[in-house]
The first five atom37 places (N, CA, C, CB, O) and aatype in JSON, in Angstrom:
{
  "aatype": [12, 11, 14, 19, 15, 13, 1, 10, 10, 14, 19, 14, 14, 13, 1, 10, 3, 18, 16, 0, 17, 0, 10, 1, 1, 1, 14, 3, 2, 10, 9, 3, 1, 17, 6, 6, 7, 5, 18, 7, 1, 19, 13, 2, 9, 3, 7, 15, 0, 4, 18, 19, 15, 19, 10, 5, 15, 7, 7, 14, 6, 0, 14, 6, 10, 6, 19, 15, 19, 1, 15, 7, 1, 19, 15, 0, 14, 19, 10, 11, 1, 12, 11, 12, 10, 10, 16, 1, 12, 10, 7, 10, 3, 19, 6, 19, 15, 7, 13, 18, 0, 10, 0, 1],
  "atom_mask": [
    [1, 1, 1, 1, 1],
    [1, 1, 1, 1, 1],
    [1, 1, 1, 1, 1],
    [1, 1, 1, 1, 1],
    [1, 1, 1, 1, 1],
    [1, 1, 1, 1, 1],
    [1, 1, 1, 1, 1],
    [1, 1, 1, 1, 1],
    [1, 1, 1, 1, 1],
    [1, 1, 1, 1, 1],
    [1, 1, 1, 1, 1],
    [1, 1, 1, 1, 1],
    [1, 1, 1, 1, 1],
    [1, 1, 1, 1, 1],
    [1, 1, 1, 1, 1],
    [1, 1, 1, 1, 1],
    [1, 1, 1, 1, 1],
    [1, 1, 1, 1, 1],
    [1, 1, 1, 1, 1],
    [1, 1, 1, 1, 1],
    [1, 1, 1, 1, 1],
    [1, 1, 1, 1, 1],
    [1, 1, 1, 1, 1],
    [1, 1, 1, 1, 1],
    [1, 1, 1, 1, 1],
    [1, 1, 1, 1, 1],
    [1, 1, 1, 1, 1],
    [1, 1, 1, 1, 1],
    [1, 1, 1, 1, 1],
    [1, 1, 1, 1, 1],
    [1, 1, 1, 1, 1],
    [1, 1, 1, 1, 1],
    [1, 1, 1, 1, 1],
    [1, 1, 1, 1, 1],
    [1, 1, 1, 1, 1],
    [1, 1, 1, 1, 1],
    [1, 1, 1, 0, 1],
    [1, 1, 1, 1, 1],
    [1, 1, 1, 1, 1],
    [1, 1, 1, 0, 1],
    [1, 1, 1, 1, 1],
    [1, 1, 1, 1, 1],
    [1, 1, 1, 1, 1],
    [1, 1, 1, 1, 1],
    [1, 1, 1, 1, 1],
    [1, 1, 1, 1, 1],
    [1, 1, 1, 0, 1],
    [1, 1, 1, 1, 1],
    [1, 1, 1, 1, 1],
    [1, 1, 1, 1, 1],
    [1, 1, 1, 1, 1],
    [1, 1, 1, 1, 1],
    [1, 1, 1, 1, 1],
    [1, 1, 1, 1, 1],
    [1, 1, 1, 1, 1],
    [1, 1, 1, 1, 1],
    [1, 1, 1, 1, 1],
    [1, 1, 1, 0, 1],
    [1, 1, 1, 0, 1],
    [1, 1, 1, 1, 1],
    [1, 1, 1, 1, 1],
    [1, 1, 1, 1, 1],
    [1, 1, 1, 1, 1],
    [1, 1, 1, 1, 1],
    [1, 1, 1, 1, 1],
    [1, 1, 1, 1, 1],
    [1, 1, 1, 1, 1],
    [1, 1, 1, 1, 1],
    [1, 1, 1, 1, 1],
    [1, 1, 1, 1, 1],
    [1, 1, 1, 1, 1],
    [1, 1, 1, 0, 1],
    [1, 1, 1, 1, 1],
    [1, 1, 1, 1, 1],
    [1, 1, 1, 1, 1],
    [1, 1, 1, 1, 1],
    [1, 1, 1, 1, 1],
    [1, 1, 1, 1, 1],
    [1, 1, 1, 1, 1],
    [1, 1, 1, 1, 1],
    [1, 1, 1, 1, 1],
    [1, 1, 1, 1, 1],
    [1, 1, 1, 1, 1],
    [1, 1, 1, 1, 1],
    [1, 1, 1, 1, 1],
    [1, 1, 1, 1, 1],
    [1, 1, 1, 1, 1],
    [1, 1, 1, 1, 1],
    [1, 1, 1, 1, 1],
    [1, 1, 1, 1, 1],
    [1, 1, 1, 0, 1],
    [1, 1, 1, 1, 1],
    [1, 1, 1, 1, 1],
    [1, 1, 1, 1, 1],
    [1, 1, 1, 1, 1],
    [1, 1, 1, 1, 1],
    [1, 1, 1, 1, 1],
    [1, 1, 1, 0, 1],
    [1, 1, 1, 1, 1],
    [1, 1, 1, 1, 1],
    [1, 1, 1, 1, 1],
    [1, 1, 1, 1, 1],
    [1, 1, 1, 1, 1],
    [1, 1, 1, 1, 1]
  ],
  "atom_positions": [
    [[-8.54, 3.47, -12.16], [-7.79, 4.14, -11.13], [-8.14, 5.61, -11.08], [-6.3, 3.95, -11.34], [-7.85, 6.36, -12.01]],
    [[-8.75, 6.01, -10.02], [-9.06, 7.42, -9.83], [-7.84, 8.11, -9.22], [-10.32, 7.61, -8.92], [-7.3, 7.64, -8.22]],
    [[-7.4, 9.23, -9.82], [-6.22, 9.9, -9.27], [-6.52, 10.56, -7.92], [-5.7, 10.96, -10.25], [-7.64, 11.0, -7.66]],
    [[-5.51, 10.62, -7.09], [-5.57, 11.35, -5.84], [-4.71, 12.59, -6.02], [-5.08, 10.46, -4.61], [-3.57, 12.5, -6.49]],
    [[-5.24, 13.73, -5.64], [-4.53, 14.98, -5.87], [-4.23, 15.69, -4.56], [-5.35, 15.9, -6.78], [-4.95, 15.56, -3.57]],
    [[-3.15, 16.45, -4.58], [-2.79, 17.3, -3.45], [-1.89, 18.42, -3.96], [-2.08, 16.49, -2.33], [-1.43, 18.37, -5.09]],
    [[-1.65, 19.42, -3.12], [-0.8, 20.56, -3.49], [0.45, 20.59, -2.61], [-1.58, 21.88, -3.36], [0.43, 20.2, -1.45]],
    [[1.52, 21.07, -3.21], [2.76, 21.3, -2.49], [3.17, 22.75, -2.74], [3.88, 20.3, -2.94], [2.95, 23.29, -3.82]],
    [[3.78, 23.36, -1.73], [4.19, 24.76, -1.83], [5.71, 24.85, -1.74], [3.53, 25.61, -0.72], [6.27, 24.8, -0.65]],
    [[6.39, 25.0, -2.88], [7.85, 25.14, -2.86], [8.27, 26.48, -2.27], [8.41, 25.0, -4.27], [7.5, 27.44, -2.26]],
    [[9.49, 26.52, -1.77], [10.08, 27.78, -1.33], [10.35, 28.6, -2.6], [11.4, 27.55, -0.48], [11.05, 28.12, -3.5]],
    [[9.82, 29.82, -2.68], [10.1, 30.64, -3.86], [11.51, 31.19, -3.85], [9.11, 31.78, -3.96], [12.09, 31.34, -2.77]],
    [[12.08, 31.5, -4.98], [11.53, 31.28, -6.32], [11.68, 29.8, -6.71], [12.24, 32.18, -7.35], [12.61, 29.13, -6.29]],
    [[10.75, 29.33, -7.51], [10.77, 27.95, -7.97], [10.2, 27.88, -9.38], [9.99, 27.02, -7.02], [9.19, 28.5, -9.69]],
    [[10.88, 27.11, -10.24], [10.39, 26.86, -11.6], [10.44, 25.38, -11.88], [11.22, 27.65, -12.66], [11.52, 24.78, -11.92]],
    [[9.3, 24.79, -12.06], [9.21, 23.36, -12.34], [9.88, 23.02, -13.66], [7.75, 22.92, -12.37], [10.5, 21.96, -13.77]],
    [[9.79, 23.89, -14.65], [10.4, 23.58, -15.95], [11.91, 23.45, -15.83], [10.05, 24.67, -16.97], [12.49, 22.53, -16.41]],
    [[12.56, 24.35, -15.09], [14.01, 24.24, -14.91], [14.38, 22.99, -14.12], [14.54, 25.49, -14.2], [15.35, 22.3, -14.44]],
    [[13.6, 22.71, -13.1], [13.87, 21.55, -12.25], [13.7, 20.25, -13.04], [12.94, 21.55, -11.02], [14.54, 19.36, -12.95]],
    [[12.63, 20.15, -13.82], [12.39, 18.95, -14.63], [13.5, 18.79, -15.67], [11.0, 19.02, -15.32], [13.95, 17.68, -15.94]],
    [[13.92, 19.89, -16.26], [14.99, 19.84, -17.26], [16.26, 19.26, -16.63], [15.26, 21.25, -17.85], [16.93, 18.42, -17.23]],
    [[16.59, 19.73, -15.43], [17.79, 19.23, -14.76], [17.65, 17.74, -14.42], [18.06, 20.04, -13.47], [18.61, 16.98, -14.6]],
    [[16.5, 17.32, -13.96], [16.29, 15.91, -13.62], [16.36, 15.02, -14.85], [14.95, 15.72, -12.92], [16.93, 13.93, -14.8]],
    [[15.8, 15.46, -15.94], [15.75, 14.64, -17.15], [17.12, 14.48, -17.8], [14.78, 15.25, -18.15], [17.31, 13.57, -18.6]],
    [[18.06, 15.34, -17.48], [19.41, 15.24, -18.04], [20.22, 14.13, -17.39], [20.15, 16.57, -17.89], [21.25, 13.72, -17.93]],
    [[19.78, 13.65, -16.25], [20.51, 12.58, -15.56], [20.25, 11.26, -16.27], [20.09, 12.49, -14.06], [19.1, 10.95, -16.57]],
    [[21.28, 10.47, -16.54], [21.11, 9.23, -17.31], [20.25, 8.18, -16.61], [22.45, 8.65, -17.62], [19.7, 7.31, -17.28]],
    [[20.13, 8.24, -15.29], [19.33, 7.24, -14.58], [17.85, 7.61, -14.51], [19.87, 7.04, -13.19], [17.06, 6.86, -13.94]],
    [[17.46, 8.75, -15.06], [16.06, 9.18, -15.06], [15.43, 8.99, -16.44], [15.95, 10.65, -14.62], [14.95, 9.94, -17.05]],
    [[15.44, 7.77, -16.91], [14.94, 7.47, -18.25], [13.42, 7.52, -18.35], [15.43, 6.12, -18.68], [12.88, 7.64, -19.45]],
    [[12.73, 7.43, -17.22], [11.26, 7.38, -17.28], [10.61, 8.71, -16.94], [10.75, 6.33, -16.34], [9.39, 8.78, -16.8]],
    [[11.39, 9.76, -16.81], [10.84, 11.09, -16.57], [10.22, 11.62, -17.86], [11.94, 12.06, -16.05], [10.7, 11.33, -18.96]],
    [[9.15, 12.4, -17.71], [8.51, 13.0, -18.88], [8.25, 14.48, -18.61], [7.17, 12.28, -19.22], [7.98, 14.89, -17.48]],
    [[8.35, 15.26, -19.66], [7.98, 16.68, -19.61], [7.15, 16.96, -20.84], [9.24, 17.62, -19.53], [7.67, 16.99, -21.95]],
    [[5.87, 17.17, -20.64], [4.96, 17.44, -21.76], [3.97, 18.52, -21.37], [4.21, 16.16, -22.19], [3.33, 18.44, -20.33]],
    [[3.87, 19.52, -22.21], [2.88, 20.58, -22.05], [2.88, 21.17, -20.65], [1.5, 20.06, -22.38], [1.82, 21.38, -20.05]],
    [[4.07, 21.44, -20.12], [4.19, 22.07, -18.82], [3.95, 21.16, -17.63], [0.0, 0.0, 0.0], [3.77, 21.63, -16.5]],
    [[3.94, 19.87, -17.88], [3.66, 18.91, -16.81], [4.8, 17.89, -16.71], [2.32, 18.19, -17.06], [5.23, 17.31, -17.71]],
    [[5.27, 17.68, -15.49], [6.32, 16.71, -15.22], [5.67, 15.41, -14.77], [7.33, 17.24, -14.15], [4.77, 15.43, -13.93]],
    [[6.12, 14.29, -15.32], [5.58, 12.99, -14.94], [6.66, 11.98, -14.69], [0.0, 0.0, 0.0], [7.73, 12.02, -15.3]],
    [[6.38, 11.06, -13.78], [7.36, 10.03, -13.43], [6.64, 8.87, -12.75], [8.47, 10.61, -12.51], [5.6, 9.04, -12.1]],
    [[7.2, 7.69, -12.91], [6.69, 6.5, -12.23], [7.58, 6.19, -11.04], [6.61, 5.28, -13.21], [8.8, 6.18, -11.16]],
    [[6.96, 5.95, -9.9], [7.66, 5.57, -8.68], [7.2, 4.19, -8.24], [7.42, 6.61, -7.55], [6.07, 3.79, -8.52]],
    [[8.07, 3.48, -7.57], [7.71, 2.22, -6.94], [7.63, 2.48, -5.44], [8.75, 1.07, -7.27], [8.65, 2.67, -4.78]],
    [[6.42, 2.5, -4.93], [6.2, 2.77, -3.51], [5.62, 1.5, -2.88], [5.24, 3.99, -3.3], [4.5, 1.09, -3.19]],
    [[6.39, 0.9, -2.0], [5.95, -0.31, -1.29], [5.45, -1.39, -2.26], [4.85, 0.04, -0.29], [4.44, -2.05, -2.0]],
    [[6.17, -1.56, -3.36], [5.82, -2.61, -4.33], [4.69, -2.26, -5.28], [0.0, 0.0, 0.0], [4.25, -3.1, -6.05]],
    [[4.22, -1.04, -5.22], [3.13, -0.61, -6.09], [3.62, 0.51, -7.01], [1.92, -0.13, -5.25], [4.23, 1.47, -6.55]],
    [[3.35, 0.38, -8.3], [3.74, 1.41, -9.26], [2.78, 2.6, -9.13], [3.73, 0.86, -10.72], [1.56, 2.43, -9.13]],
    [[3.35, 3.79, -9.01], [2.57, 5.02, -8.89], [3.01, 5.97, -9.99], [2.75, 5.67, -7.47], [4.19, 6.3, -10.1]],
    [[2.06, 6.42, -10.82], [2.39, 7.45, -11.8], [2.03, 8.79, -11.19], [1.62, 7.22, -13.16], [0.9, 9.01, -10.75]],
    [[3.0, 9.68, -11.16], [2.83, 11.0, -10.55], [2.99, 12.06, -11.63], [3.84, 11.23, -9.4], [3.95, 12.03, -12.41]],
    [[2.06, 12.99, -11.66], [2.22, 14.14, -12.55], [2.17, 15.4, -11.7], [1.11, 14.16, -13.66], [1.41, 15.5, -10.74]],
    [[3.0, 16.37, -12.09], [3.14, 17.61, -11.33], [3.0, 18.78, -12.29], [4.52, 17.67, -10.57], [3.64, 18.82, -13.35]],
    [[2.17, 19.73, -11.91], [1.92, 20.92, -12.72], [2.08, 22.14, -11.83], [0.49, 20.88, -13.36], [1.56, 22.17, -10.71]],
    [[2.81, 23.15, -12.3], [2.99, 24.36, -11.51], [1.94, 25.38, -11.86], [4.39, 24.95, -11.73], [1.7, 25.7, -13.02]],
    [[1.3, 25.9, -10.82], [0.43, 27.07, -10.98], [1.08, 28.18, -10.18], [-1.07, 26.78, -10.5], [1.79, 27.93, -9.21]],
    [[0.84, 29.38, -10.57], [1.54, 30.51, -9.94], [2.92, 30.63, -10.54], [0.0, 0.0, 0.0], [3.49, 29.65, -11.02]],
    [[3.45, 31.8, -10.5], [4.77, 32.05, -11.07], [5.88, 31.66, -10.12], [0.0, 0.0, 0.0], [5.62, 31.11, -9.05]],
    [[7.12, 31.93, -10.51], [8.26, 31.56, -9.68], [8.22, 32.17, -8.27], [9.53, 31.98, -10.37], [8.73, 31.57, -7.33]],
    [[7.64, 33.34, -8.14], [7.62, 34.01, -6.84], [6.46, 33.58, -5.94], [7.56, 35.49, -7.03], [6.47, 33.86, -4.75]],
    [[5.46, 32.91, -6.49], [4.32, 32.4, -5.7], [3.93, 31.01, -6.24], [3.1, 33.38, -5.77], [2.8, 30.81, -6.67]],
    [[4.87, 30.07, -6.2], [4.61, 28.77, -6.82], [3.7, 27.86, -6.0], [5.91, 28.06, -7.08], [3.77, 27.83, -4.77]],
    [[2.87, 27.14, -6.7], [2.08, 26.05, -6.13], [2.19, 24.89, -7.09], [0.57, 26.47, -5.89], [2.1, 25.07, -8.31]],
    [[2.39, 23.7, -6.56], [2.45, 22.51, -7.4], [1.2, 21.68, -7.17], [3.72, 21.68, -7.1], [0.83, 21.38, -6.03]],
    [[0.56, 21.33, -8.26], [-0.6, 20.46, -8.19], [-0.14, 19.07, -8.6], [-1.77, 20.98, -9.11], [0.31, 18.85, -9.72]],
    [[-0.26, 18.14, -7.67], [0.25, 16.78, -7.85], [-0.92, 15.83, -7.99], [1.16, 16.36, -6.67], [-1.9, 15.91, -7.24]],
    [[-0.81, 14.92, -8.95], [-1.81, 13.88, -9.15], [-1.11, 12.53, -9.11], [-2.59, 14.08, -10.5], [-0.1, 12.33, -9.79]],
    [[-1.64, 11.6, -8.31], [-1.05, 10.28, -8.16], [-2.05, 9.24, -8.64], [-0.63, 10.01, -6.68], [-3.2, 9.23, -8.21]],
    [[-1.6, 8.38, -9.54], [-2.43, 7.26, -10.03], [-1.74, 5.96, -9.65], [-2.66, 7.34, -11.58], [-0.58, 5.73, -9.98]],
    [[-2.48, 5.12, -8.95], [-1.94, 3.83, -8.53], [-3.09, 2.93, -8.13], [-0.94, 4.0, -7.36], [-4.2, 3.4, -7.84]],
    [[-2.82, 1.64, -8.12], [-3.83, 0.69, -7.65], [-4.1, 0.85, -6.17], [0.0, 0.0, 0.0], [-5.21, 0.59, -5.69]],
    [[-3.07, 1.27, -5.43], [-3.2, 1.45, -3.98], [-2.67, 2.83, -3.6], [-2.45, 0.33, -3.2], [-1.45, 3.05, -3.62]],
    [[-3.54, 3.74, -3.27], [-3.1, 5.04, -2.8], [-3.63, 5.2, -1.37], [-3.62, 6.2, -3.75], [-4.78, 5.57, -1.15]],
    [[-2.77, 4.92, -0.43], [-3.13, 5.02, 0.99], [-2.48, 6.26, 1.59], [-2.71, 3.74, 1.76], [-1.66, 6.91, 0.95]],
    [[-2.85, 6.57, 2.81], [-2.25, 7.71, 3.51], [-0.74, 7.56, 3.64], [-2.89, 7.88, 4.9], [-0.02, 8.53, 3.42]],
    [[-0.21, 6.36, 4.01], [1.25, 6.22, 4.07], [1.93, 6.39, 2.71], [1.6, 4.86, 4.63], [3.02, 6.95, 2.64]],
    [[1.29, 5.93, 1.64], [1.85, 6.11, 0.3], [1.91, 7.6, -0.05], [1.01, 5.34, -0.77], [2.92, 8.07, -0.58]],
    [[0.85, 8.33, 0.25], [0.84, 9.77, -0.04], [1.88, 10.51, 0.79], [-0.56, 10.35, 0.23], [2.53, 11.43, 0.29]],
    [[2.04, 10.13, 2.04], [3.05, 10.77, 2.89], [4.44, 10.54, 2.31], [2.98, 10.22, 4.33], [5.25, 11.47, 2.23]],
    [[4.71, 9.31, 1.9], [6.02, 9.0, 1.31], [6.22, 9.74, -0.01], [6.17, 7.49, 1.1], [7.32, 10.22, -0.3]],
    [[5.16, 9.83, -0.81], [5.23, 10.53, -2.09], [5.55, 12.01, -1.87], [3.91, 10.38, -2.87], [6.36, 12.57, -2.6]],
    [[4.94, 12.63, -0.88], [5.22, 14.04, -0.59], [6.67, 14.23, -0.18], [4.29, 14.56, 0.51], [7.32, 15.19, -0.6]],
    [[7.19, 13.31, 0.63], [8.59, 13.39, 1.05], [9.53, 13.2, -0.14], [8.9, 12.34, 2.13], [10.51, 13.93, -0.28]],
    [[9.23, 12.24, -1.01], [10.06, 12.0, -2.2], [10.07, 13.21, -3.12], [9.56, 10.77, -2.96], [11.14, 13.63, -3.58]],
    [[8.91, 13.77, -3.38], [8.83, 14.93, -4.28], [9.54, 16.14, -3.68], [7.36, 15.27, -4.58], [10.22, 16.89, -4.4]],
    [[9.39, 16.34, -2.39], [10.07, 17.47, -1.73], [11.57, 17.35, -1.9], [9.69, 17.54, -0.24], [12.25, 18.33, -2.21]],
    [[12.09, 16.16, -1.69], [13.53, 15.95, -1.81], [13.99, 16.02, -3.27], [13.93, 14.6, -1.2], [14.96, 16.71, -3.6]],
    [[13.3, 15.29, -4.14], [13.7, 15.19, -5.53], [13.63, 16.53, -6.27], [12.83, 14.17, -6.24], [14.52, 16.86, -7.06]],
    [[12.58, 17.31, -6.01], [12.39, 18.59, -6.7], [13.03, 19.76, -5.94], [10.92, 18.85, -6.9], [13.04, 20.89, -6.43]],
    [[13.55, 19.5, -4.75], [14.18, 20.56, -3.97], [13.2, 21.62, -3.52], [0.0, 0.0, 0.0], [13.51, 22.81, -3.54]],
    [[12.02, 21.19, -3.11], [10.95, 22.15, -2.77], [11.23, 22.96, -1.51], [9.66, 21.42, -2.61], [10.62, 24.01, -1.31]],
    [[12.13, 22.48, -0.67], [12.43, 23.19, 0.57], [13.78, 23.91, 0.51], [12.42, 22.21, 1.73], [14.31, 24.34, 1.54]],
    [[14.33, 24.06, -0.71], [15.63, 24.71, -0.88], [15.42, 26.13, -1.4], [16.53, 23.89, -1.86], [14.7, 26.34, -2.38]],
    [[16.04, 27.08, -0.76], [15.93, 28.48, -1.16], [17.02, 28.75, -2.2], [16.06, 29.44, 0.07], [18.21, 28.62, -1.9]],
    [[16.64, 29.12, -3.42], [17.59, 29.26, -4.52], [17.65, 30.66, -5.12], [17.24, 28.27, -5.61], [18.14, 30.83, -6.24]],
    [[17.18, 31.66, -4.4], [17.18, 33.0, -4.98], [18.59, 33.48, -5.31], [16.5, 33.99, -4.03], [18.79, 34.19, -6.28]],
    [[19.58, 33.09, -4.51], [20.97, 33.46, -4.79], [21.44, 32.89, -6.11], [0.0, 0.0, 0.0], [22.14, 33.56, -6.87]],
    [[21.06, 31.64, -6.38], [21.43, 31.02, -7.66], [20.77, 31.76, -8.84], [21.01, 29.54, -7.68], [21.43, 32.02, -9.84]],
    [[19.48, 32.09, -8.71], [18.8, 32.8, -9.79], [19.44, 34.16, -10.02], [17.32, 32.95, -9.47], [19.57, 34.59, -11.17]],
    [[19.83, 34.84, -8.95], [20.47, 36.15, -9.1], [21.8, 36.01, -9.82], [20.69, 36.81, -7.72], [22.12, 36.82, -10.7]],
    [[22.57, 35.0, -9.47], [23.84, 34.75, -10.14], [23.62, 34.38, -11.62], [24.61, 33.62, -9.42], [24.39, 34.81, -12.48]],
    [[22.59, 33.6, -11.92], [22.32, 33.19, -13.29], [21.91, 34.36, -14.17], [21.24, 32.13, -13.31], [22.18, 34.36, -15.37]],
    [[21.27, 35.36, -13.57], [20.86, 36.54, -14.35], [22.09, 37.27, -14.83], [19.96, 37.49, -13.51], [21.98, 38.3, -15.5]]
  ]
}
């Protein structure tokens, strides 16, 4: 299986480590992984298991996510759905600067 890669641009500020930590604390996310700065998870997309790994490049103020998808079937519709799932799950379109300011 050759991985298919793409980039996602979260709304800054964004920290993948904080987001992965929050996701992994949920009891229904038993298959989430966080290793060496990389978040990984298995998804079932249209009956096909897809392993997705996400790595952040750039800091919180200029974040870029490098996504790699491994699956037996990686089609354009699967990638479109994967991008939508990751955007929702990781909150990539949510502006959180107010929260970070409050946390400081």
